[in-house]
C-alpha positions as a Markdown table, in Angstrom:
| # | Residue | x | y | z |
|---|---|---|---|---|
| 1 | Met | 12.7 | -30.5 | 120.1 |
| 2 | Ser | 14.4 | -28.1 | 117.8 |
| 3 | Thr | 14.7 | -24.4 | 118.7 |
| 4 | Leu | 15.5 | -21.5 | 116.5 |
| 5 | Leu | 17.4 | -18.7 | 118.3 |
| 6 | Leu | 17.2 | -15.3 | 116.7 |
| 7 | Leu | 20.0 | -12.9 | 118.0 |
| 8 | Gln | 18.5 | -9.5 | 117.7 |
| 9 | Pro | 21.3 | -6.9 | 117.1 |
| 10 | Pro | 21.4 | -3.9 | 119.6 |
| 11 | Arg | 19.0 | -1.1 | 118.7 |
| 12 | Gly | 21.0 | 1.8 | 117.4 |
| 13 | Arg | 20.2 | 5.0 | 119.3 |
| 14 | Ala | 20.9 | 7.2 | 116.3 |
| 15 | Asn | 18.7 | 5.2 | 113.9 |
| 16 | Ala | 16.2 | 3.8 | 116.4 |
| 17 | Gln | 13.4 | 4.4 | 114.0 |
| 18 | Ser | 14.9 | 2.5 | 111.1 |
| 19 | Ser | 12.8 | -0.2 | 109.6 |
| 20 | Pro | 13.5 | -3.7 | 110.9 |
| 21 | Gly | 14.7 | -6.4 | 108.7 |
| 22 | Leu | 16.1 | -9.9 | 108.6 |
| 23 | Ala | 19.3 | -9.2 | 106.7 |
| 24 | Asp | 21.4 | -8.5 | 109.9 |
| 25 | Leu | 19.7 | -11.1 | 112.1 |
| 26 | Asp | 22.0 | -13.9 | 113.2 |
| 27 | Trp | 20.3 | -17.2 | 114.0 |
| 28 | Leu | 21.2 | -20.6 | 115.6 |
| 29 | Leu | 19.3 | -23.8 | 115.1 |
| 30 | Cys | 19.6 | -26.0 | 118.2 |
| 31 | Asp | 18.6 | -29.6 | 118.8 |
| 32 | Gly | 18.3 | -29.7 | 122.5 |
| 33 | Arg | 21.4 | -27.8 | 123.6 |
| 34 | Gln | 23.5 | -28.7 | 120.6 |
| 35 | Ile | 23.9 | -26.2 | 117.7 |
| 36 | Ser | 23.0 | -28.0 | 114.4 |
| 37 | Ala | 23.1 | -25.0 | 112.1 |
| 38 | Arg | 23.9 | -21.3 | 112.1 |
| 39 | Gly | 23.5 | -18.4 | 109.7 |
| 40 | Arg | 22.4 | -14.8 | 109.0 |
| 41 | Gly | 19.4 | -13.4 | 107.4 |
| 42 | Ala | 16.7 | -15.1 | 105.4 |
| 43 | Pro | 15.7 | -17.8 | 104.8 |
| 44 | Leu | 15.2 | -18.9 | 108.4 |
| 45 | Pro | 14.9 | -22.6 | 109.1 |
| 46 | Ala | 11.8 | -24.1 | 110.5 |
| 47 | Ala | 11.8 | -25.2 | 114.2 |
| 48 | Ala | 9.3 | -26.3 | 116.8 |
| 49 | Glu | 10.1 | -23.3 | 118.9 |
| 50 | Thr | 11.4 | -19.8 | 118.0 |
| 51 | Val | 13.1 | -17.6 | 120.6 |
| 52 | Leu | 14.1 | -14.0 | 120.0 |
| 53 | Leu | 17.1 | -12.9 | 122.2 |
| 54 | Leu | 17.4 | -9.2 | 122.9 |
| 55 | Ala | 20.8 | -7.5 | 123.5 |
| 56 | Asp | 21.8 | -6.5 | 127.0 |
| 57 | Val | 21.6 | -2.8 | 126.2 |
| 58 | Asp | 18.0 | -3.0 | 125.0 |
| 59 | Val | 16.5 | -4.2 | 128.2 |
| 60 | Ala | 16.3 | -2.1 | 131.4 |
| 61 | Trp | 15.4 | -3.4 | 134.8 |
| 62 | Arg | 13.4 | -1.9 | 137.7 |
| 63 | Arg | 12.4 | -3.4 | 141.0 |
| 64 | Val | 8.9 | -2.8 | 142.4 |
| 65 | Ser | 6.3 | -4.2 | 144.7 |
| 66 | Leu | 3.4 | -5.4 | 142.7 |
| 67 | Pro | -0.2 | -4.3 | 143.5 |
| 68 | Lys | -3.2 | -6.6 | 143.2 |
| 69 | Ala | -4.2 | -5.3 | 139.8 |
| 70 | Gly | -5.2 | -8.5 | 137.9 |
| 71 | Arg | -5.9 | -7.7 | 134.2 |
| 72 | Gln | -5.0 | -4.0 | 134.8 |
| 73 | Met | -1.4 | -5.0 | 135.7 |
| 74 | Arg | 0.2 | -3.1 | 132.8 |
| 75 | Gln | -1.6 | 0.1 | 133.7 |
| 76 | Ala | -0.5 | -0.4 | 137.3 |
| 77 | Leu | 3.1 | -0.9 | 136.3 |
| 78 | Ala | 3.0 | 2.3 | 134.2 |
| 79 | Gly | 1.8 | 4.2 | 137.2 |
| 80 | Leu | 4.5 | 2.7 | 139.5 |
| 81 | Leu | 7.4 | 3.3 | 137.1 |
| 82 | Glu | 6.3 | 6.6 | 135.5 |
| 83 | Asp | 8.8 | 8.7 | 137.5 |
| 84 | Ala | 11.7 | 6.2 | 137.0 |
| 85 | Leu | 11.5 | 6.1 | 133.2 |
| 86 | Leu | 13.1 | 8.4 | 130.7 |
| 87 | Glu | 10.3 | 7.8 | 128.1 |
| 88 | Glu | 6.6 | 8.0 | 128.3 |
| 89 | Thr | 5.0 | 4.9 | 129.7 |
| 90 | Asp | 3.0 | 4.2 | 126.6 |
| 91 | Gln | 6.3 | 3.9 | 124.7 |
| 92 | Val | 7.7 | 1.2 | 127.1 |
| 93 | His | 6.9 | -2.5 | 127.2 |
| 94 | Phe | 6.9 | -4.2 | 130.6 |
| 95 | Ala | 7.4 | -7.9 | 131.5 |
| 96 | Leu | 7.1 | -9.7 | 134.8 |
| 97 | Pro | 8.8 | -12.9 | 136.0 |
| 98 | Ala | 6.9 | -16.1 | 135.5 |
| 99 | Ala | 7.0 | -17.0 | 139.2 |
| 100 | Gly | 7.5 | -15.3 | 142.6 |
| 101 | Arg | 5.2 | -12.3 | 142.0 |
| 102 | Asp | 3.6 | -12.5 | 145.5 |
| 103 | Asp | 6.8 | -12.7 | 147.5 |
| 104 | Gly | 7.7 | -9.1 | 147.9 |
| 105 | Pro | 9.4 | -6.8 | 145.3 |
| 106 | Val | 10.0 | -8.3 | 141.9 |
| 107 | Trp | 12.1 | -7.3 | 138.9 |
| 108 | Val | 10.3 | -5.7 | 135.9 |
| 109 | Ala | 11.9 | -5.9 | 132.5 |
| 110 | Cys | 11.5 | -2.8 | 130.3 |
| 111 | Cys | 12.2 | -2.1 | 126.6 |
| 112 | Ser | 11.0 | 0.0 | 123.8 |
| 113 | Arg | 7.5 | -0.9 | 123.0 |
| 114 | Pro | 7.3 | 0.4 | 119.4 |
| 115 | Trp | 10.7 | -1.1 | 118.5 |
| 116 | Leu | 9.9 | -4.5 | 119.9 |
| 117 | Gly | 6.5 | -4.4 | 118.1 |
| 118 | Glu | 8.3 | -3.6 | 114.8 |
| 119 | Gln | 10.7 | -6.6 | 115.2 |
| 120 | Leu | 7.9 | -9.0 | 115.9 |
| 121 | Ala | 5.8 | -7.7 | 113.1 |
| 122 | Ala | 8.7 | -8.1 | 110.6 |
| 123 | Leu | 9.2 | -11.7 | 111.7 |
| 124 | Asp | 5.5 | -12.4 | 111.5 |
| 125 | Ala | 5.4 | -11.0 | 107.9 |
| 126 | Ala | 8.3 | -13.4 | 107.1 |
| 127 | Gln | 6.1 | -16.3 | 108.4 |
| 128 | Val | 8.2 | -16.7 | 111.6 |
| 129 | Leu | 6.1 | -17.0 | 114.7 |
| 130 | Val | 8.1 | -16.0 | 117.9 |
| 131 | Asp | 7.1 | -18.2 | 120.9 |
| 132 | Arg | 9.3 | -16.4 | 123.4 |
| 133 | Val | 11.3 | -13.2 | 123.8 |
| 134 | Ala | 14.2 | -13.6 | 126.2 |
| 135 | Pro | 16.9 | -11.1 | 127.4 |
| 136 | Met | 20.6 | -11.9 | 127.1 |
| 137 | Ser | 21.2 | -11.1 | 130.8 |
| 138 | Trp | 19.0 | -10.5 | 133.8 |
| 139 | Pro | 19.5 | -9.7 | 137.5 |
| 140 | Gly | 20.4 | -12.6 | 139.8 |
| 141 | Glu | 22.1 | -13.5 | 143.0 |
| 142 | Ala | 25.4 | -14.4 | 141.2 |
| 143 | Ser | 27.5 | -11.5 | 139.9 |
| 144 | Leu | 28.4 | -12.2 | 136.3 |
| 145 | Gly | 30.4 | -10.0 | 133.9 |
| 146 | His | 30.9 | -10.4 | 130.2 |
| 147 | Phe | 33.2 | -8.4 | 127.8 |
| 148 | Glu | 31.9 | -8.0 | 124.2 |
| 149 | Asn | 32.1 | -5.4 | 121.5 |
| 150 | Gly | 34.1 | -3.0 | 123.8 |
| 151 | Gln | 31.5 | -3.1 | 126.6 |
| 152 | Ile | 31.1 | -4.8 | 130.0 |
| 153 | His | 27.7 | -6.4 | 130.5 |
| 154 | Trp | 27.5 | -6.8 | 134.3 |
| 155 | Ser | 24.5 | -8.5 | 136.0 |
| 156 | His | 24.1 | -8.8 | 139.7 |
| 157 | Asp | 21.5 | -8.8 | 142.5 |
| 158 | Thr | 20.8 | -5.1 | 142.1 |
| 159 | Gly | 20.4 | -4.9 | 138.4 |
| 160 | Val | 22.1 | -5.1 | 135.0 |
| 161 | Ala | 24.5 | -2.5 | 133.6 |
| 162 | Ser | 26.2 | -2.2 | 130.2 |
| 163 | Leu | 29.3 | -0.1 | 130.6 |
| 164 | Ser | 31.9 | 1.1 | 128.1 |
| 165 | Leu | 35.5 | 0.2 | 128.7 |
| 166 | Glu | 36.5 | 3.8 | 127.9 |
| 167 | Gly | 36.3 | 6.3 | 130.7 |
| 168 | Gln | 36.1 | 5.9 | 134.4 |
| 169 | Leu | 32.5 | 5.0 | 135.0 |
| 170 | Ala | 33.1 | 1.2 | 134.9 |
| 171 | Arg | 36.1 | 1.6 | 137.2 |
| 172 | Gln | 34.0 | 3.6 | 139.7 |
| 173 | Leu | 31.1 | 1.1 | 139.7 |
| 174 | Ile | 33.2 | -2.1 | 139.7 |
| 175 | Ser | 35.6 | -1.9 | 142.6 |
| 176 | Pro | 38.5 | -4.4 | 143.0 |
| 177 | Gly | 36.5 | -6.2 | 145.6 |
| 178 | Ile | 33.4 | -6.5 | 143.4 |
| 179 | Ala | 35.6 | -7.6 | 140.5 |
| 180 | Ala | 37.1 | -10.4 | 142.6 |
| 181 | Ala | 33.7 | -11.7 | 143.5 |
| 182 | Thr | 32.4 | -11.6 | 139.9 |
| 183 | Leu | 32.6 | -14.5 | 137.4 |
| 184 | Trp | 34.1 | -12.9 | 134.3 |
| 185 | Thr | 33.9 | -14.2 | 130.6 |
| 186 | Ala | 34.7 | -12.6 | 127.3 |
| 187 | Ala | 34.0 | -13.0 | 123.6 |
| 188 | Pro | 37.2 | -14.3 | 121.8 |
| 189 | Ser | 37.6 | -10.9 | 120.1 |
| 190 | Asp | 37.5 | -9.0 | 123.4 |
| 191 | Ala | 39.7 | -11.4 | 125.5 |
| 192 | Ala | 42.9 | -9.3 | 125.3 |
| 193 | Ala | 41.0 | -6.1 | 126.3 |
| 194 | Ala | 39.3 | -7.9 | 129.1 |
| 195 | Gln | 42.6 | -9.2 | 130.5 |
| 196 | Ala | 44.1 | -5.8 | 130.3 |
| 197 | Trp | 41.2 | -4.2 | 132.1 |
| 198 | Leu | 41.0 | -6.8 | 134.8 |
| 199 | Gly | 44.7 | -7.6 | 135.1 |
| 200 | Thr | 43.9 | -11.3 | 135.0 |
| 201 | Asn | 42.8 | -14.1 | 132.7 |
| 202 | Val | 39.2 | -14.5 | 131.8 |
| 203 | Ala | 37.2 | -17.5 | 130.5 |
| 204 | Leu | 36.3 | -17.4 | 126.8 |
| 205 | Arg | 32.6 | -17.5 | 126.0 |
| 206 | Pro | 31.6 | -17.1 | 122.4 |
| 207 | Arg | 28.3 | -15.4 | 121.6 |
| 208 | Glu | 26.7 | -18.7 | 120.7 |
| 209 | Gln | 27.4 | -20.2 | 124.1 |
| 210 | Arg | 26.0 | -17.2 | 125.8 |
| 211 | Ala | 22.9 | -17.4 | 123.7 |
| 212 | Leu | 22.4 | -21.0 | 124.7 |
| 213 | Ala | 22.8 | -20.0 | 128.4 |
| 214 | Ala | 20.2 | -17.3 | 127.9 |
| 215 | Leu | 17.8 | -19.9 | 126.5 |
| 216 | Asp | 17.8 | -21.5 | 130.0 |
| 217 | Gly | 16.9 | -18.2 | 131.6 |
| 218 | Pro | 13.6 | -17.8 | 133.5 |
| 219 | Trp | 12.4 | -14.8 | 131.5 |
| 220 | Asn | 9.9 | -14.4 | 128.7 |
| 221 | Leu | 9.2 | -10.8 | 127.6 |
| 222 | Ala | 6.4 | -11.9 | 125.3 |
| 223 | Gln | 3.6 | -10.6 | 127.6 |
| 224 | Phe | 0.6 | -8.4 | 127.5 |
| 225 | Glu | 0.0 | -7.2 | 123.9 |
| 226 | Phe | 3.0 | -9.2 | 122.7 |
| 227 | Ala | 1.8 | -12.5 | 124.2 |
| 228 | Pro | 1.7 | -15.3 | 121.5 |
| 229 | Arg | -1.8 | -15.6 | 120.0 |
| 230 | Thr | -2.9 | -19.2 | 119.6 |
| 231 | Arg | -6.0 | -18.9 | 117.4 |
| 232 | Gly | -7.0 | -19.7 | 113.9 |
| 233 | Leu | -4.1 | -19.9 | 111.4 |
| 234 | Gln | -1.5 | -19.4 | 114.0 |
| 235 | Val | -2.5 | -22.6 | 115.7 |
| 236 | Leu | -2.2 | -24.5 | 112.4 |
| 237 | Arg | 1.2 | -22.9 | 111.7 |
| 238 | Arg | 2.5 | -23.8 | 115.2 |
| 239 | Leu | 1.2 | -27.4 | 114.8 |
| 240 | Asn | 2.8 | -27.6 | 111.3 |
| 241 | Lys | 6.2 | -26.5 | 112.8 |
| 242 | Val | 6.0 | -29.2 | 115.5 |
| 243 | Trp | 4.8 | -31.8 | 112.9 |
| 244 | Ala | 7.8 | -31.1 | 110.7 |
| 245 | Glu | 10.2 | -32.1 | 113.4 |
| 246 | Pro | 12.6 | -35.0 | 112.5 |
| 247 | Gln | 11.5 | -37.1 | 115.5 |
| 248 | Trp | 8.0 | -37.2 | 114.1 |
| 249 | Arg | 9.1 | -38.7 | 110.8 |
| 250 | Pro | 8.3 | -42.3 | 111.7 |
| 251 | Leu | 4.8 | -41.3 | 112.8 |
| 252 | Arg | 4.3 | -39.3 | 109.6 |
| 253 | Trp | 5.3 | -42.3 | 107.4 |
| 254 | Gly | 3.1 | -44.6 | 109.6 |
| 255 | Leu | 0.1 | -42.3 | 109.1 |
| 256 | Val | 0.7 | -42.2 | 105.3 |
| 257 | Ala | 1.0 | -46.0 | 105.2 |
| 258 | Leu | -2.2 | -46.3 | 107.2 |
| 259 | Val | -4.1 | -43.9 | 104.9 |
| 260 | Leu | -2.9 | -45.8 | 101.8 |
| 261 | Val | -4.0 | -49.1 | 103.4 |
| 262 | Gln | -7.4 | -47.6 | 104.2 |
| 263 | Ile | -7.8 | -46.3 | 100.6 |
| 264 | Leu | -6.7 | -49.6 | 99.2 |
| 265 | Gly | -9.1 | -51.5 | 101.5 |
| 266 | Leu | -12.0 | -49.2 | 100.6 |
| 267 | Asn | -11.4 | -49.7 | 96.9 |
| 268 | Leu | -11.2 | -53.4 | 97.3 |
| 269 | Leu | -14.5 | -53.4 | 99.3 |
| 270 | Ala | -16.2 | -51.2 | 96.7 |
| 271 | Trp | -15.0 | -53.5 | 93.9 |
| 272 | Lys | -16.3 | -56.6 | 95.8 |
| 273 | Glu | -19.7 | -55.0 | 96.5 |
| 274 | Lys | -20.0 | -53.8 | 92.9 |
| 275 | Arg | -19.2 | -57.3 | 91.7 |
| 276 | Glu | -21.8 | -58.8 | 94.0 |
| 277 | Leu | -24.4 | -56.3 | 92.8 |
| 278 | Val | -23.7 | -57.2 | 89.2 |
| 279 | Glu | -24.0 | -60.9 | 90.0 |
| 280 | Arg | -27.3 | -60.3 | 91.7 |
| 281 | Arg | -28.7 | -58.3 | 88.8 |
| 282 | Ala | -27.6 | -61.0 | 86.4 |
| 283 | Ala | -29.3 | -63.7 | 88.6 |
| 284 | Leu | -32.6 | -61.7 | 88.7 |
| 285 | Thr | -32.4 | -61.2 | 84.9 |
| 286 | Asn | -31.8 | -64.9 | 84.4 |
| 287 | Thr | -34.7 | -65.8 | 86.7 |
| 288 | Leu | -37.0 | -63.5 | 84.9 |
| 289 | Thr | -36.1 | -64.8 | 81.4 |
| 290 | Gln | -36.3 | -68.4 | 82.4 |
| 291 | Thr | -39.6 | -68.1 | 84.3 |
| 292 | Phe | -41.2 | -65.8 | 81.6 |
| 293 | Pro | -39.6 | -66.7 | 78.3 |
| 294 | Lys | -41.8 | -64.2 | 76.4 |
| 295 | Val | -40.0 | -61.3 | 78.1 |
| 296 | Arg | -37.3 | -60.2 | 75.7 |
| 297 | Ala | -36.1 | -56.8 | 76.9 |
| 298 | Val | -35.2 | -56.6 | 80.6 |
| 299 | Leu | -35.3 | -53.1 | 81.9 |
| 300 | Asp | -36.3 | -53.6 | 85.6 |
| 301 | Ala | -36.3 | -57.3 | 86.5 |
| 302 | Pro | -38.1 | -57.0 | 89.9 |
| 303 | Leu | -40.9 | -54.8 | 88.5 |
| 304 | Gln | -41.3 | -56.9 | 85.3 |
| 305 | Met | -41.4 | -60.1 | 87.4 |
| 306 | Arg | -44.1 | -58.6 | 89.7 |
| 307 | Arg | -46.2 | -57.6 | 86.7 |
| 308 | Glu | -45.9 | -61.0 | 85.0 |
| 309 | Thr | -46.8 | -62.7 | 88.3 |
| 310 | Glu | -49.8 | -60.4 | 88.8 |
| 311 | Ala | -50.9 | -61.2 | 85.2 |
| 312 | Leu | -50.7 | -65.0 | 86.0 |
| 313 | Arg | -52.7 | -64.5 | 89.1 |
| 314 | Val | -55.4 | -62.6 | 87.4 |
| 315 | Gly | -55.5 | -65.1 | 84.6 |
| 316 | Ala | -55.9 | -67.9 | 87.1 |
| 317 | Gly | -58.8 | -66.1 | 88.8 |
| 318 | Gln | -57.1 | -65.9 | 92.2 |
| 319 | Arg | -57.6 | -62.9 | 94.5 |
| 320 | Gly | -54.8 | -60.6 | 95.3 |
| 321 | Asp | -54.2 | -58.2 | 98.2 |
| 322 | Ala | -55.0 | -55.2 | 95.9 |
| 323 | Asp | -58.4 | -56.6 | 94.9 |
| 324 | Leu | -61.7 | -55.4 | 96.2 |
| 325 | Glu | -62.7 | -58.8 | 97.6 |
| 326 | Ser | -59.5 | -59.1 | 99.7 |
| 327 | Leu | -59.9 | -55.6 | 101.1 |
| 328 | Leu | -63.6 | -56.2 | 102.0 |
| 329 | Gly | -62.7 | -59.5 | 103.6 |
| 330 | Ala | -60.1 | -57.8 | 105.8 |
| 331 | Ala | -62.5 | -55.0 | 106.8 |
| 332 | Ala | -65.2 | -57.6 | 107.7 |
| 333 | Ala | -62.8 | -59.7 | 109.8 |
| 334 | Ala | -61.8 | -56.7 | 111.8 |
| 335 | Trp | -65.2 | -55.0 | 112.0 |
| 336 | Pro | -66.0 | -53.9 | 115.6 |
| 337 | Ala | -68.8 | -55.9 | 117.4 |
| 338 | Gly | -72.1 | -54.0 | 117.5 |
| 339 | Gln | -71.0 | -51.5 | 114.8 |
| 340 | Gly | -73.6 | -51.1 | 112.0 |
| 341 | Pro | -73.0 | -51.4 | 108.3 |
| 342 | Val | -70.8 | -48.8 | 106.6 |
| 343 | Glu | -72.6 | -45.9 | 105.1 |
| 344 | Ser | -70.4 | -45.5 | 102.0 |
| 345 | Phe | -67.1 | -46.8 | 100.6 |
| 346 | Ser | -64.9 | -46.2 | 97.6 |
| 347 | Phe | -62.3 | -48.5 | 96.0 |
| 348 | Glu | -59.0 | -47.8 | 94.2 |
| 349 | Thr | -56.5 | -50.5 | 93.3 |
| 350 | Gly | -54.9 | -51.5 | 96.6 |
| 351 | Gln | -57.0 | -49.1 | 98.7 |
| 352 | Leu | -60.5 | -49.3 | 100.3 |
| 353 | Ser | -61.9 | -46.1 | 101.8 |
| 354 | Leu | -64.7 | -46.3 | 104.3 |
| 355 | Ser | -66.9 | -43.7 | 106.0 |
| 356 | Ser | -66.2 | -43.3 | 109.7 |
| 357 | Lys | -69.3 | -41.3 | 110.6 |
| 358 | Gly | -70.7 | -42.4 | 114.0 |
| 359 | Trp | -67.4 | -44.1 | 115.0 |
| 360 | Asn | -65.7 | -43.0 | 118.3 |
| 361 | Pro | -61.9 | -42.9 | 118.7 |
| 362 | Ala | -61.9 | -46.2 | 120.7 |
| 363 | Gln | -63.7 | -48.1 | 117.9 |
| 364 | Ile | -61.3 | -46.6 | 115.2 |
| 365 | Glu | -58.3 | -47.6 | 117.4 |
| 366 | Gly | -59.6 | -51.2 | 117.9 |
| 367 | Phe | -60.4 | -51.5 | 114.2 |
| 368 | Gly | -56.9 | -50.4 | 113.3 |
| 369 | Lys | -55.3 | -52.9 | 115.8 |
| 370 | Ala | -57.2 | -55.8 | 114.4 |
| 371 | Leu | -56.2 | -54.8 | 110.8 |
| 372 | Arg | -52.5 | -54.4 | 111.8 |
| 373 | Ala | -52.6 | -57.9 | 113.4 |
| 374 | Ala | -53.6 | -59.3 | 110.0 |
| 375 | Gly | -51.0 | -57.4 | 108.1 |
| 376 | Trp | -53.1 | -54.5 | 106.9 |
| 377 | His | -52.7 | -50.8 | 107.4 |
| 378 | Leu | -55.4 | -48.3 | 108.5 |
| 379 | Glu | -55.1 | -44.5 | 108.0 |
| 380 | Ser | -57.9 | -42.4 | 109.5 |
| 381 | Arg | -58.4 | -38.8 | 108.4 |
| 382 | Asp | -61.4 | -36.6 | 109.0 |
| 383 | Thr | -64.4 | -38.9 | 108.4 |
| 384 | Arg | -62.7 | -41.4 | 106.2 |
| 385 | Met | -60.7 | -44.6 | 106.9 |
| 386 | Thr | -58.4 | -46.0 | 104.3 |
| 387 | Ile | -57.3 | -49.7 | 104.3 |
| 388 | Ser | -54.3 | -50.9 | 102.4 |
| 389 | Arg | -51.9 | -53.7 | 102.5 |
| 390 | Gly | -49.1 | -53.2 | 105.1 |
| 391 | Glu | -46.0 | -55.3 | 105.8 |
| 392 | Arg | -46.8 | -58.7 | 107.2 |
| 393 | Arg | -45.4 | -59.6 | 110.6 |
| 394 | Pro | -43.0 | -62.6 | 110.6 |
């Protein structure tokens, strides 16, 4: 899975309120843990995951014992750290470790809340969704020191400090014994200064390698109000990022081929059914013209054939289902035993309406069952019963 690392430059204290932008933002595109591309500023490449790395000097660390606050955890942290912060708590963003919150005191990462919000908003405006915000260094059991840009970034089990090489503060905090127990690295441009300060050689560690190491860290500062939102268009944008990954290319081509085959198959099926329909219509038309030669213009073959057949039946003197004699015969065959003659009836072509005065529901139900058994249909409404031809049972 590809990962886009965004290396956020340190927040300048003199121009802390300057508008954020992408022009000075270095980025690394990684495939696994191998860097496949690098650059600065827009346009940013697409990747399945985007991680924003904050500089060492922009993240402070405090150690507290967490209360049972649940959803009010941020308010609880603000109350616990109020006296230990130089800024108002509403101007500070807090983040907790992913695990180990119930095992005694834990480290809390702190950074400028408005500043981080501006950086994330600028990236979001550039259609870059940040999945994770990680620090470049964090407290740990091992003592690690790194020389870069004239500063020492020193992380250990009691915190993280960024110290200038100038002055005596770094010498006072990092005694010879502590220096000997610390694993030291330096950016290539700071190697000479690091060797002069320590009096020994240091391992070279370019910024890119340090960024890859930070990617494996346990911290994600995208919490509380900065937690990634996974609704609506953001879900589609994240899925689109993953779908654009090179390893999904065979699946994409396979789905495209499957869709094309389905479209081709549907078109062939539609063409076949259309051809069969044309052949059936031609067969009906041919049957009509051969059976009834006097029919010249064929507009609706089934309807015209039915009319011609009905005309032949009438001409031959045969009864049809829509005739009065057939309807009266059906009613007489199904007439309930003991029921007197009908009081009144009316006839329309295909329908015989009878009066149901004096009939009880059981007699009407029995009458209807007898008619249905012979292929007729009975509809009872108010005091009238209407008989018509229904579908014959096989």
